[in-house]
Gaussian input, Z-matrix of N, CA and C with variables (Angstrom, degrees):
# hf/3-21g

backbone

0 1
 N
 C     1     B1
 C     2     B2     1     A1
 N     3     B3     2     A2     1     D1
 C     4     B4     3     A3     2     D2
 C     5     B5     4     A4     3     D3
 N     6     B6     5     A5     4     D4
 C     7     B7     6     A6     5     D5
 C     8     B8     7     A7     6     D6
 N     9     B9     8     A8     7     D7
 C    10    B10     9     A9     8     D8
 C    11    B11    10    A10     9     D9
 N    12    B12    11    A11    10    D10
 C    13    B13    12    A12    11    D11
 C    14    B14    13    A13    12    D12
 N    15    B15    14    A14    13    D13
 C    16    B16    15    A15    14    D14
 C    17    B17    16    A16    15    D15
 N    18    B18    17    A17    16    D16
 C    19    B19    18    A18    17    D17
 C    20    B20    19    A19    18    D18
 N    21    B21    20    A20    19    D19
 C    22    B22    21    A21    20    D20
 C    23    B23    22    A22    21    D21
 N    24    B24    23    A23    22    D22
 C    25    B25    24    A24    23    D23
 C    26    B26    25    A25    24    D24
 N    27    B27    26    A26    25    D25
 C    28    B28    27    A27    26    D26
 C    29    B29    28    A28    27    D27
 N    30    B30    29    A29    28    D28
 C    31    B31    30    A30    29    D29
 C    32    B32    31    A31    30    D30
 N    33    B33    32    A32    31    D31
 C    34    B34    33    A33    32    D32
 C    35    B35    34    A34    33    D33
 N    36    B36    35    A35    34    D34
 C    37    B37    36    A36    35    D35
 C    38    B38    37    A37    36    D36
 N    39    B39    38    A38    37    D37
 C    40    B40    39    A39    38    D38
 C    41    B41    40    A40    39    D39
 N    42    B42    41    A41    40    D40
 C    43    B43    42    A42    41    D41
 C    44    B44    43    A43    42    D42
 N    45    B45    44    A44    43    D43
 C    46    B46    45    A45    44    D44
 C    47    B47    46    A46    45    D45
 N    48    B48    47    A47    46    D46
 C    49    B49    48    A48    47    D47
 C    50    B50    49    A49    48    D48
 N    51    B51    50    A50    49    D49
 C    52    B52    51    A51    50    D50
 C    53    B53    52    A52    51    D51
 N    54    B54    53    A53    52    D52
 C    55    B55    54    A54    53    D53
 C    56    B56    55    A55    54    D54
 N    57    B57    56    A56    55    D55
 C    58    B58    57    A57    56    D56
 C    59    B59    58    A58    57    D57
 N    60    B60    59    A59    58    D58
 C    61    B61    60    A60    59    D59
 C    62    B62    61    A61    60    D60
 N    63    B63    62    A62    61    D61
 C    64    B64    63    A63    62    D62
 C    65    B65    64    A64    63    D63
 N    66    B66    65    A65    64    D64
 C    67    B67    66    A66    65    D65
 C    68    B68    67    A67    66    D66
 N    69    B69    68    A68    67    D67
 C    70    B70    69    A69    68    D68
 C    71    B71    70    A70    69    D69
 N    72    B72    71    A71    70    D70
 C    73    B73    72    A72    71    D71
 C    74    B74    73    A73    72    D72
 N    75    B75    74    A74    73    D73
 C    76    B76    75    A75    74    D74
 C    77    B77    76    A76    75    D75
 N    78    B78    77    A77    76    D76
 C    79    B79    78    A78    77    D77
 C    80    B80    79    A79    78    D78
 N    81    B81    80    A80    79    D79
 C    82    B82    81    A81    80    D80
 C    83    B83    82    A82    81    D81
 N    84    B84    83    A83    82    D82
 C    85    B85    84    A84    83    D83
 C    86    B86    85    A85    84    D84
 N    87    B87    86    A86    85    D85
 C    88    B88    87    A87    86    D86
 C    89    B89    88    A88    87    D87
 N    90    B90    89    A89    88    D88
 C    91    B91    90    A90    89    D89
 C    92    B92    91    A91    90    D90
 N    93    B93    92    A92    91    D91
 C    94    B94    93    A93    92    D92
 C    95    B95    94    A94    93    D93
 N    96    B96    95    A95    94    D94
 C    97    B97    96    A96    95    D95
 C    98    B98    97    A97    96    D96
 N    99    B99    98    A98    97    D97
 C   100   B100    99    A99    98    D98
 C   101   B101   100   A100    99    D99
 N   102   B102   101   A101   100   D100
 C   103   B103   102   A102   101   D101
 C   104   B104   103   A103   102   D102
 N   105   B105   104   A104   103   D103
 C   106   B106   105   A105   104   D104
 C   107   B107   106   A106   105   D105
 N   108   B108   107   A107   106   D106
 C   109   B109   108   A108   107   D107
 C   110   B110   109   A109   108   D108
 N   111   B111   110   A110   109   D109
 C   112   B112   111   A111   110   D110
 C   113   B113   112   A112   111   D111
 N   114   B114   113   A113   112   D112
 C   115   B115   114   A114   113   D113
 C   116   B116   115   A115   114   D114
 N   117   B117   116   A116   115   D115
 C   118   B118   117   A117   116   D116
 C   119   B119   118   A118   117   D117
 N   120   B120   119   A119   118   D118
 C   121   B121   120   A120   119   D119
 C   122   B122   121   A121   120   D120
 N   123   B123   122   A122   121   D121
 C   124   B124   123   A123   122   D122
 C   125   B125   124   A124   123   D123
 N   126   B126   125   A125   124   D124
 C   127   B127   126   A126   125   D125
 C   128   B128   127   A127   126   D126
 N   129   B129   128   A128   127   D127
 C   130   B130   129   A129   128   D128
 C   131   B131   130   A130   129   D129
 N   132   B132   131   A131   130   D130
 C   133   B133   132   A132   131   D131
 C   134   B134   133   A133   132   D132
 N   135   B135   134   A134   133   D133
 C   136   B136   135   A135   134   D134
 C   137   B137   136   A136   135   D135
 N   138   B138   137   A137   136   D136
 C   139   B139   138   A138   137   D137
 C   140   B140   139   A139   138   D138
 N   141   B141   140   A140   139   D139
 C   142   B142   141   A141   140   D140
 C   143   B143   142   A142   141   D141
 N   144   B144   143   A143   142   D142
 C   145   B145   144   A144   143   D143
 C   146   B146   145   A145   144   D144
 N   147   B147   146   A146   145   D145
 C   148   B148   147   A147   146   D146
 C   149   B149   148   A148   147   D147
 N   150   B150   149   A149   148   D148
 C   151   B151   150   A150   149   D149
 C   152   B152   151   A151   150   D150
 N   153   B153   152   A152   151   D151
 C   154   B154   153   A153   152   D152
 C   155   B155   154   A154   153   D153
 N   156   B156   155   A155   154   D154
 C   157   B157   156   A156   155   D155
 C   158   B158   157   A157   156   D156
 N   159   B159   158   A158   157   D157
 C   160   B160   159   A159   158   D158
 C   161   B161   160   A160   159   D159
 N   162   B162   161   A161   160   D160
 C   163   B163   162   A162   161   D161
 C   164   B164   163   A163   162   D162
 N   165   B165   164   A164   163   D163
 C   166   B166   165   A165   164   D164
 C   167   B167   166   A166   165   D165
 N   168   B168   167   A167   166   D166
 C   169   B169   168   A168   167   D167
 C   170   B170   169   A169   168   D168
 N   171   B171   170   A170   169   D169
 C   172   B172   171   A171   170   D170
 C   173   B173   172   A172   171   D171
 N   174   B174   173   A173   172   D172
 C   175   B175   174   A174   173   D173
 C   176   B176   175   A175   174   D174
 N   177   B177   176   A176   175   D175
 C   178   B178   177   A177   176   D176
 C   179   B179   178   A178   177   D177
 N   180   B180   179   A179   178   D178
 C   181   B181   180   A180   179   D179
 C   182   B182   181   A181   180   D180
 N   183   B183   182   A182   181   D181
 C   184   B184   183   A183   182   D182
 C   185   B185   184   A184   183   D183
 N   186   B186   185   A185   184   D184
 C   187   B187   186   A186   185   D185
 C   188   B188   187   A187   186   D186
 N   189   B189   188   A188   187   D187
 C   190   B190   189   A189   188   D188
 C   191   B191   190   A190   189   D189
 N   192   B192   191   A191   190   D190
 C   193   B193   192   A192   191   D191
 C   194   B194   193   A193   192   D192
 N   195   B195   194   A194   193   D193
 C   196   B196   195   A195   194   D194
 C   197   B197   196   A196   195   D195
 N   198   B198   197   A197   196   D196
 C   199   B199   198   A198   197   D197
 C   200   B200   199   A199   198   D198
 N   201   B201   200   A200   199   D199
 C   202   B202   201   A201   200   D200
 C   203   B203   202   A202   201   D201
 N   204   B204   203   A203   202   D202
 C   205   B205   204   A204   203   D203
 C   206   B206   205   A205   204   D204
 N   207   B207   206   A206   205   D205
 C   208   B208   207   A207   206   D206
 C   209   B209   208   A208   207   D207
 N   210   B210   209   A209   208   D208
 C   211   B211   210   A210   209   D209
 C   212   B212   211   A211   210   D210
 N   213   B213   212   A212   211   D211
 C   214   B214   213   A213   212   D212
 C   215   B215   214   A214   213   D213
 N   216   B216   215   A215   214   D214
 C   217   B217   216   A216   215   D215
 C   218   B218   217   A217   216   D216
 N   219   B219   218   A218   217   D217
 C   220   B220   219   A219   218   D218
 C   221   B221   220   A220   219   D219
 N   222   B222   221   A221   220   D220
 C   223   B223   222   A222   221   D221
 C   224   B224   223   A223   222   D222
 N   225   B225   224   A224   223   D223
 C   226   B226   225   A225   224   D224
 C   227   B227   226   A226   225   D225
 N   228   B228   227   A227   226   D226
 C   229   B229   228   A228   227   D227
 C   230   B230   229   A229   228   D228
 N   231   B231   230   A230   229   D229
 C   232   B232   231   A231   230   D230
 C   233   B233   232   A232   231   D231
 N   234   B234   233   A233   232   D232
 C   235   B235   234   A234   233   D233
 C   236   B236   235   A235   234   D234
 N   237   B237   236   A236   235   D235
 C   238   B238   237   A237   236   D236
 C   239   B239   238   A238   237   D237
 N   240   B240   239   A239   238   D238
 C   241   B241   240   A240   239   D239
 C   242   B242   241   A241   240   D240
 N   243   B243   242   A242   241   D241
 C   244   B244   243   A243   242   D242
 C   245   B245   244   A244   243   D243
 N   246   B246   245   A245   244   D244
 C   247   B247   246   A246   245   D245
 C   248   B248   247   A247   246   D246
 N   249   B249   248   A248   247   D247
 C   250   B250   249   A249   248   D248
 C   251   B251   250   A250   249   D249
 N   252   B252   251   A251   250   D250
 C   253   B253   252   A252   251   D251
 C   254   B254   253   A253   252   D252
 N   255   B255   254   A254   253   D253
 C   256   B256   255   A255   254   D254
 C   257   B257   256   A256   255   D255
 N   258   B258   257   A257   256   D256
 C   259   B259   258   A258   257   D257
 C   260   B260   259   A259   258   D258
 N   261   B261   260   A260   259   D259
 C   262   B262   261   A261   260   D260
 C   263   B263   262   A262   261   D261
 N   264   B264   263   A263   262   D262
 C   265   B265   264   A264   263   D263
 C   266   B266   265   A265   264   D264
 N   267   B267   266   A266   265   D265
 C   268   B268   267   A267   266   D266
 C   269   B269   268   A268   267   D267

   B1=1.4515
   B2=1.5165
   B3=1.3033
   B4=1.4524
   B5=1.5260
   B6=1.2936
   B7=1.4624
   B8=1.5265
   B9=1.3284
   B10=1.4584
   B11=1.5229
   B12=1.3126
   B13=1.4576
   B14=1.5284
   B15=1.3344
   B16=1.4668
   B17=1.5304
   B18=1.3396
   B19=1.4683
   B20=1.5244
   B21=1.3245
   B22=1.4612
   B23=1.5228
   B24=1.3232
   B25=1.4637
   B26=1.5278
   B27=1.3305
   B28=1.4649
   B29=1.5277
   B30=1.3336
   B31=1.4688
   B32=1.5216
   B33=1.3225
   B34=1.4644
   B35=1.5245
   B36=1.3256
   B37=1.4666
   B38=1.5269
   B39=1.3305
   B40=1.4642
   B41=1.5325
   B42=1.3295
   B43=1.4574
   B44=1.5200
   B45=1.3271
   B46=1.4558
   B47=1.5103
   B48=1.3112
   B49=1.4610
   B50=1.5222
   B51=1.3395
   B52=1.4576
   B53=1.5172
   B54=1.3058
   B55=1.4644
   B56=1.5249
   B57=1.3155
   B58=1.4588
   B59=1.5128
   B60=1.3092
   B61=1.4638
   B62=1.5315
   B63=1.3346
   B64=1.4585
   B65=1.5187
   B66=1.3223
   B67=1.4533
   B68=1.5054
   B69=1.3169
   B70=1.4587
   B71=1.5261
   B72=1.3307
   B73=1.4609
   B74=1.5361
   B75=1.3302
   B76=1.4612
   B77=1.5279
   B78=1.3226
   B79=1.4711
   B80=1.5198
   B81=1.3166
   B82=1.4574
   B83=1.5202
   B84=1.3336
   B85=1.4616
   B86=1.5300
   B87=1.3237
   B88=1.4629
   B89=1.5284
   B90=1.3248
   B91=1.4638
   B92=1.5220
   B93=1.3280
   B94=1.4639
   B95=1.5185
   B96=1.3209
   B97=1.4630
   B98=1.5199
   B99=1.3190
   B100=1.4608
   B101=1.5283
   B102=1.3252
   B103=1.4642
   B104=1.5212
   B105=1.3382
   B106=1.4636
   B107=1.5217
   B108=1.3237
   B109=1.4652
   B110=1.5279
   B111=1.3369
   B112=1.4648
   B113=1.5276
   B114=1.3326
   B115=1.4618
   B116=1.5226
   B117=1.3160
   B118=1.4582
   B119=1.5193
   B120=1.3238
   B121=1.4618
   B122=1.5276
   B123=1.3192
   B124=1.4636
   B125=1.5225
   B126=1.3250
   B127=1.4635
   B128=1.5213
   B129=1.3142
   B130=1.4677
   B131=1.5273
   B132=1.3245
   B133=1.4561
   B134=1.5265
   B135=1.3302
   B136=1.4593
   B137=1.5270
   B138=1.3057
   B139=1.4565
   B140=1.5287
   B141=1.3176
   B142=1.4575
   B143=1.5107
   B144=1.3034
   B145=1.4578
   B146=1.5270
   B147=1.3359
   B148=1.4600
   B149=1.5238
   B150=1.3229
   B151=1.4649
   B152=1.5295
   B153=1.3189
   B154=1.4624
   B155=1.5237
   B156=1.3317
   B157=1.4626
   B158=1.5370
   B159=1.3307
   B160=1.4607
   B161=1.5232
   B162=1.3244
   B163=1.4582
   B164=1.5148
   B165=1.3287
   B166=1.4664
   B167=1.5181
   B168=1.3155
   B169=1.4635
   B170=1.5253
   B171=1.3371
   B172=1.4589
   B173=1.5272
   B174=1.3456
   B175=1.4625
   B176=1.5222
   B177=1.3237
   B178=1.4685
   B179=1.5281
   B180=1.3236
   B181=1.4653
   B182=1.5219
   B183=1.3203
   B184=1.4639
   B185=1.5261
   B186=1.3326
   B187=1.4648
   B188=1.5221
   B189=1.3239
   B190=1.4648
   B191=1.5231
   B192=1.3303
   B193=1.4666
   B194=1.5273
   B195=1.3196
   B196=1.4632
   B197=1.5348
   B198=1.3222
   B199=1.4657
   B200=1.5271
   B201=1.3261
   B202=1.4617
   B203=1.5243
   B204=1.3346
   B205=1.4634
   B206=1.5274
   B207=1.3279
   B208=1.4614
   B209=1.5255
   B210=1.3290
   B211=1.4675
   B212=1.5263
   B213=1.3385
   B214=1.4613
   B215=1.5214
   B216=1.3349
   B217=1.4650
   B218=1.5179
   B219=1.3359
   B220=1.4596
   B221=1.5304
   B222=1.3443
   B223=1.4653
   B224=1.5343
   B225=1.3183
   B226=1.4573
   B227=1.5375
   B228=1.3296
   B229=1.4645
   B230=1.5242
   B231=1.3277
   B232=1.4641
   B233=1.5246
   B234=1.3208
   B235=1.4705
   B236=1.5257
   B237=1.3315
   B238=1.4620
   B239=1.5246
   B240=1.3176
   B241=1.4627
   B242=1.5228
   B243=1.3242
   B244=1.4667
   B245=1.5263
   B246=1.3201
   B247=1.4608
   B248=1.5286
   B249=1.3072
   B250=1.4579
   B251=1.5262
   B252=1.3360
   B253=1.4546
   B254=1.5255
   B255=1.3296
   B256=1.4652
   B257=1.5268
   B258=1.3265
   B259=1.4589
   B260=1.5209
   B261=1.3204
   B262=1.4545
   B263=1.5186
   B264=1.2978
   B265=1.4540
   B266=1.5173
   B267=1.3250
   B268=1.4695
   B269=1.5106
   A1=108.65
   A2=117.35
   A3=121.75
   A4=113.69
   A5=117.97
   A6=120.53
   A7=109.56
   A8=116.18
   A9=120.68
   A10=110.25
   A11=114.81
   A12=120.63
   A13=110.75
   A14=116.30
   A15=120.39
   A16=111.33
   A17=116.80
   A18=120.11
   A19=110.70
   A20=116.09
   A21=120.17
   A22=110.47
   A23=117.00
   A24=120.80
   A25=110.94
   A26=116.51
   A27=120.55
   A28=110.61
   A29=116.76
   A30=120.17
   A31=110.90
   A32=117.42
   A33=121.31
   A34=109.86
   A35=117.63
   A36=119.31
   A37=111.31
   A38=117.83
   A39=120.87
   A40=112.38
   A41=116.91
   A42=120.31
   A43=114.50
   A44=118.46
   A45=121.13
   A46=112.83
   A47=114.96
   A48=120.57
   A49=111.38
   A50=115.83
   A51=121.70
   A52=107.69
   A53=117.41
   A54=121.51
   A55=110.77
   A56=116.60
   A57=121.51
   A58=114.86
   A59=117.77
   A60=122.61
   A61=109.13
   A62=117.03
   A63=120.04
   A64=112.52
   A65=117.72
   A66=120.19
   A67=115.61
   A68=118.28
   A69=118.91
   A70=110.06
   A71=117.63
   A72=120.72
   A73=112.68
   A74=116.68
   A75=119.76
   A76=110.69
   A77=116.53
   A78=121.00
   A79=110.00
   A80=117.03
   A81=119.82
   A82=111.65
   A83=117.53
   A84=120.72
   A85=109.91
   A86=117.22
   A87=120.39
   A88=111.30
   A89=117.38
   A90=120.91
   A91=110.66
   A92=116.69
   A93=119.73
   A94=111.47
   A95=117.20
   A96=120.77
   A97=110.80
   A98=116.80
   A99=120.88
   A100=110.55
   A101=117.09
   A102=121.01
   A103=111.76
   A104=117.27
   A105=121.52
   A106=110.54
   A107=116.93
   A108=120.79
   A109=110.16
   A110=116.42
   A111=120.15
   A112=111.06
   A113=116.76
   A114=119.73
   A115=112.13
   A116=117.40
   A117=120.87
   A118=110.26
   A119=116.94
   A120=120.67
   A121=110.63
   A122=117.55
   A123=121.54
   A124=110.57
   A125=116.56
   A126=120.21
   A127=112.38
   A128=117.61
   A129=119.04
   A130=110.30
   A131=116.50
   A132=120.88
   A133=111.89
   A134=118.01
   A135=122.86
   A136=109.61
   A137=116.04
   A138=120.99
   A139=113.74
   A140=118.87
   A141=120.94
   A142=114.77
   A143=118.38
   A144=121.97
   A145=110.17
   A146=114.81
   A147=119.81
   A148=112.74
   A149=117.56
   A150=120.17
   A151=110.58
   A152=116.22
   A153=119.69
   A154=111.12
   A155=116.65
   A156=120.15
   A157=109.93
   A158=116.43
   A159=119.93
   A160=110.75
   A161=116.66
   A162=120.58
   A163=111.56
   A164=116.23
   A165=120.72
   A166=110.63
   A167=116.87
   A168=120.12
   A169=111.28
   A170=117.50
   A171=120.69
   A172=110.85
   A173=116.80
   A174=120.16
   A175=111.29
   A176=116.89
   A177=120.57
   A178=110.08
   A179=116.73
   A180=120.29
   A181=112.01
   A182=116.43
   A183=120.00
   A184=110.64
   A185=116.28
   A186=119.32
   A187=110.36
   A188=117.22
   A189=120.56
   A190=111.21
   A191=116.27
   A192=119.67
   A193=111.12
   A194=117.52
   A195=120.22
   A196=110.41
   A197=117.04
   A198=119.96
   A199=111.70
   A200=117.40
   A201=119.81
   A202=110.38
   A203=117.09
   A204=121.70
   A205=110.18
   A206=115.95
   A207=120.26
   A208=111.47
   A209=116.89
   A210=120.65
   A211=110.98
   A212=117.13
   A213=120.50
   A214=111.75
   A215=116.57
   A216=121.09
   A217=114.11
   A218=116.38
   A219=120.26
   A220=109.62
   A221=117.80
   A222=120.84
   A223=113.99
   A224=117.17
   A225=120.39
   A226=110.37
   A227=116.83
   A228=121.15
   A229=110.54
   A230=116.42
   A231=120.96
   A232=110.76
   A233=115.91
   A234=120.06
   A235=111.44
   A236=117.03
   A237=120.60
   A238=111.53
   A239=117.37
   A240=121.39
   A241=110.63
   A242=116.91
   A243=120.90
   A244=109.69
   A245=117.16
   A246=120.52
   A247=111.40
   A248=117.15
   A249=121.13
   A250=112.43
   A251=117.07
   A252=121.25
   A253=112.81
   A254=116.83
   A255=120.21
   A256=112.78
   A257=117.12
   A258=120.84
   A259=109.56
   A260=115.50
   A261=120.44
   A262=108.23
   A263=117.42
   A264=122.17
   A265=109.33
   A266=115.89
   A267=121.16
   A268=110.31
   D1=139.86
   D2=-173.52
   D3=-90.07
   D4=-2.55
   D5=-176.10
   D6=-86.85
   D7=105.64
   D8=-179.15
   D9=-79.16
   D10=167.74
   D11=-179.65
   D12=-61.72
   D13=-39.84
   D14=-179.39
   D15=-67.88
   D16=-40.31
   D17=179.16
   D18=-65.08
   D19=-40.40
   D20=179.06
   D21=-65.67
   D22=-41.57
   D23=178.77
   D24=-63.04
   D25=-37.36
   D26=178.02
   D27=-64.22
   D28=-41.65
   D29=177.36
   D30=-63.93
   D31=-38.11
   D32=179.27
   D33=-64.37
   D34=-42.07
   D35=-179.91
   D36=-71.20
   D37=-32.90
   D38=-179.14
   D39=-74.03
   D40=-39.35
   D41=-172.23
   D42=-110.03
   D43=-11.39
   D44=-176.04
   D45=-70.45
   D46=153.05
   D47=178.05
   D48=-78.88
   D49=-28.58
   D50=177.57
   D51=-149.76
   D52=176.73
   D53=-178.65
   D54=-64.70
   D55=131.98
   D56=178.17
   D57=78.48
   D58=12.27
   D59=-177.78
   D60=-80.08
   D61=104.68
   D62=178.90
   D63=-110.73
   D64=-6.87
   D65=-174.06
   D66=-101.98
   D67=-10.50
   D68=-177.97
   D69=-67.83
   D70=151.51
   D71=-178.69
   D72=-59.24
   D73=-33.10
   D74=-179.76
   D75=-61.63
   D76=-45.75
   D77=-179.15
   D78=-68.08
   D79=-42.87
   D80=-178.50
   D81=-64.07
   D82=-39.03
   D83=177.59
   D84=-64.53
   D85=-41.03
   D86=179.69
   D87=-63.91
   D88=-43.35
   D89=179.50
   D90=-66.19
   D91=-43.69
   D92=177.85
   D93=-62.20
   D94=-38.97
   D95=179.27
   D96=-62.86
   D97=-42.43
   D98=178.95
   D99=-61.71
   D100=-43.20
   D101=178.47
   D102=-67.32
   D103=-37.07
   D104=178.76
   D105=-64.21
   D106=-42.09
   D107=178.98
   D108=-62.16
   D109=-43.52
   D110=179.64
   D111=-62.27
   D112=-46.92
   D113=-178.62
   D114=-66.77
   D115=-33.86
   D116=177.87
   D117=-62.36
   D118=-44.78
   D119=177.66
   D120=-64.46
   D121=-39.85
   D122=178.54
   D123=-60.82
   D124=-42.67
   D125=-177.44
   D126=-72.94
   D127=-24.17
   D128=174.84
   D129=-66.95
   D130=-34.22
   D131=179.96
   D132=-85.38
   D133=-27.96
   D134=-175.90
   D135=-124.52
   D136=79.85
   D137=-171.87
   D138=-65.66
   D139=-24.69
   D140=-176.91
   D141=-91.13
   D142=5.78
   D143=-176.44
   D144=-83.11
   D145=84.59
   D146=-175.45
   D147=-72.97
   D148=-28.77
   D149=178.74
   D150=-64.74
   D151=-43.10
   D152=178.44
   D153=-68.96
   D154=-32.96
   D155=177.91
   D156=-63.30
   D157=-41.24
   D158=177.83
   D159=-64.46
   D160=-41.61
   D161=177.16
   D162=-61.89
   D163=-39.87
   D164=178.22
   D165=-61.78
   D166=-44.01
   D167=-179.63
   D168=-64.07
   D169=-36.26
   D170=176.91
   D171=-66.13
   D172=-39.68
   D173=178.44
   D174=-66.04
   D175=-40.65
   D176=179.48
   D177=-63.66
   D178=-40.88
   D179=178.03
   D180=-64.88
   D181=-41.09
   D182=178.79
   D183=-64.69
   D184=-42.25
   D185=178.96
   D186=-64.17
   D187=-39.80
   D188=179.09
   D189=-61.74
   D190=-42.20
   D191=179.23
   D192=-65.82
   D193=-40.73
   D194=177.34
   D195=-63.27
   D196=-40.70
   D197=179.59
   D198=-66.88
   D199=-38.67
   D200=178.10
   D201=-64.79
   D202=-41.00
   D203=177.39
   D204=-61.50
   D205=-45.71
   D206=-178.61
   D207=-65.66
   D208=-38.07
   D209=179.56
   D210=-64.14
   D211=-36.14
   D212=179.48
   D213=-74.44
   D214=-42.33
   D215=-173.36
   D216=-83.06
   D217=-37.29
   D218=-174.91
   D219=-148.66
   D220=82.02
   D221=-175.63
   D222=-59.46
   D223=-33.23
   D224=-179.66
   D225=-65.59
   D226=-45.75
   D227=177.94
   D228=-64.86
   D229=-36.14
   D230=177.46
   D231=-59.40
   D232=-49.03
   D233=179.96
   D234=-61.20
   D235=-40.28
   D236=179.69
   D237=-64.89
   D238=-43.79
   D239=-179.04
   D240=-65.21
   D241=-44.85
   D242=-179.44
   D243=-62.56
   D244=-42.78
   D245=179.61
   D246=-66.54
   D247=-43.25
   D248=-176.83
   D249=-68.09
   D250=-35.39
   D251=179.77
   D252=-88.09
   D253=-12.50
   D254=179.30
   D255=72.31
   D256=35.81
   D257=-179.30
   D258=-85.52
   D259=146.66
   D260=175.13
   D261=-92.81
   D262=122.01
   D263=178.86
   D264=-127.76
   D265=153.23
   D266=-179.21
   D267=-72.51

């Protein structure tokens, strides 16, 4: 996995609601997005890696569920996260 401890800590400070906040949907979406970007690049170079493709699809589904939860519970935070991460949403 390409997500180092320092990169993860940076995402927590950027998206967390308070110091050390790793469980909020905003932080989880940011971490999942970082992993999705890494796996997407990996799959562009390794087209036959079906195991990683399955993992990517699971990550995308998890991120989608977190975003749907955030949109229902806190629409303002949802809009901020989507804008900050540059995600395309309907």
